[in-house]
N, C-alpha and C positions, 0 to 999 in steps of 0.2 A: 806261520806253521804252529798249530796247537801242540802244547807240550803233552807228554804222557800223563794220564790221570793218576793221581795218588790214590792209595787205598784208604778207605774209611773203616776203621775198626770200631764198631758201635757196641760198647759194653752195656748190657742191659742188666741192671741189678739195683736193689734197694740200697738205701743208706747203710753203710757199715758192712756191705757184702764183700768188699775188697777191690773195688774198681780202681781206686786211686793208687793203691799199692801195686797192682798189676801194671797200671799205666806207667808208673815210675820205673818199674823193672824193664818195661819195653823200651823206654827212652834211653836207658843205659846200654842197650845192645848196639854195638858198633856195626854189626853186619846188616842192620836194617834201620835206616834213618827214619825216625818217626817223631812227630810233634804231639805233645799232650795238651788237649784243650779241656780244661776243667771248668764246669759251670760255676763252681764256687769261686775260683780265682778270677774268672772272667767277669762275673757279676760284681764282685768286690771292687775290682779295678775300675770297671765301667762306672759303678755308682760313685766311687771316690772322685774320678775325673769329672763326672757330671756335677757333683757337689762343689768341687773346686771352681768349675766354670760359673755356677750360679753365685757362689760367694764373691768371686772377683767382679762379675758383671753387675751384680745387684747387692752391694754391701749393706744396703739399708734394710734388707729383709731380716725379720727377727728369726733368731736361730730356732725357736720353738716351731715356727711355721715350716721349716725345712725338715724337722725331725718327726713329723707326724706320720709314723709308719702306717697307720690305718688308712691314710689317704695316699701317701707316696707309693707304697709297695704295689697296690693294684694298678696304679697308673703307669709306673715305670717298669715293672717286672716283665710285662708282655713284650714291649719293644726290646728289652735287653735279651730275652730269649730269641727273638727273631734275628737280632744281630749276631748272637751266638751261633745259631744255625747257619746264617749266611757266611760266617767266618769259617765254619767247617767246609762249606761248599767252596769257598775261595781257596783254602789250602789244597783241597783235592783237585780243583780245576787247574791249579798251577803246578801240579805234579808232586805235591807234598803229602806224604803219608801222615795220617792223623788218627789218634786214638781219642774217642769221644767218651768223656767221663761226666755223665749227668744222670738224672733220674727222670724218666718219662712215665708219667702216671696215668695217661689216658690214651685211648686209641686215636682220638682226634689229634693229639700232639704228635703221635707216631706217624699218622698219615701226613701231617703237615711237613714233618722232617723228611720222610721218604719222597714226598712229592718234590720238595726243594732239591733233593739229592738225586733226582732221576738221571740215569745215565752214568752215575758214579759207581765204581766197584765198592760194594759195602759188605764187610764181613760182620754178621750179626752173632754176638757172643753172649751167652747167658753166664752171669757171675752169681753163684748161689752159695748159700750155706743154710744150716737149720735155723729155725726160729729161736731155739735155745741159745745157739751161738751168737745170733744177732743181739739178743738181750745181754749176753756177757760182754760183747764188744762195746755196746753202747755204755754200759757201766764203766768199763775200763777206759774208754775215751773221755767221757765226761763233757764232751762238747756238742752233744746231740740231745735233743729232747727225748727223754725215756719213752720207748714205745713207738718212736717215729718209723723205724723200719717195718714194724709189724702193721702199721696203718697203711704202708705202701705196698705190702707184700702181694696181695691178690691182684692189685691193679697193674703193678710192674711186671709180674710174671703171668700175664694173661695170654701169652703167645705160645704156640706149639712148634714154631718153626725157628730153628737155630742152625747155624753152620757148626757151632761148637758150644758145648756146655762145660763149665768149669766149676768144680766143687772146691771152694776155698777153705774148707775144713780139712780136706785131704791134700790139697796142693798148696805149696808156698807161693808167694807172688812170683818168684823167679821161675818156678816150675810151670805155673799157669802161663806166664809170658812165653816160655819155651814151647808150650803146646800151641799157642797162637802162631808163633813164628814157624813152627814145623808145618802147620796147616798151610800157611802162605807159601812156604818154600816148596811144598809138595805140588804146587800148581793146581790143586783141586779148585773147582769152580765154587764161587759163592752163590748159593741157590736159595738161602733162607728168605731173603728180602723179596725175591720174585714170588716165592710161595706165599709169603705174607701179603703181598700186594693182591694176589688172586683172592685170598680170603677176605681182604678188605674191598675187593672189586674196584681197585684203583690202578 
C-alpha cells in the first residue's frame, strides 16, 4: 500500500531573499512535521563524502588534481543537483513533507524539477524583497559574492504563477512560515505548478 504523499514547499527566491530563515522557522513548528532540504548543505556534504571516497580509494592522487575547481565543478555539480532533486522526490513519495531551499536560475531547470516531481503536491512560494534590501543583506552576511542576488533576480523571478508570495522585508521568518502553514491548513488547492506547466506546455 502506497503511503500518503508528502507536501513539497518549493521556495522560489534569489540568494539572501530569506529562504533558509523561513525553512528553519518551518522546521521548528511542531504542528506540521517538515524536513528542510538545503542545496548548500546537501552539496557540501555530498562533495565532502565524495572527496573522502576518492582520497581513501586513490591516496596516490595529488591534492592539486582534486582541487581544480574549474574542472571539478562543471563535472560534479550537475549530478549533485540531480541527486538533490531525486531526494526531494524520495521524501515526498515516502510521505515526508519537505521545504526546498535552492536557487533555480533557468526555466530548463524548473521544467526538469517539475517533471521529476510529477504527481506530487507542490506549493510554489515566492520569497522576495527589494533589490536594495538584498544588497544590504549581502553586505551584512559577508559570505556571498557582492551582487550575486541581483545577477539572479530576473531569472529566478521569471514566473507569474505562485500559490503564495512572501515579502521578507515586511514579514519575519516566523510570520512568513505562519502564512505558509495557514495556507496548507486551510486546505486550499495548490494550483501554481499546474498553471506554470501549462505555460511551459509540459
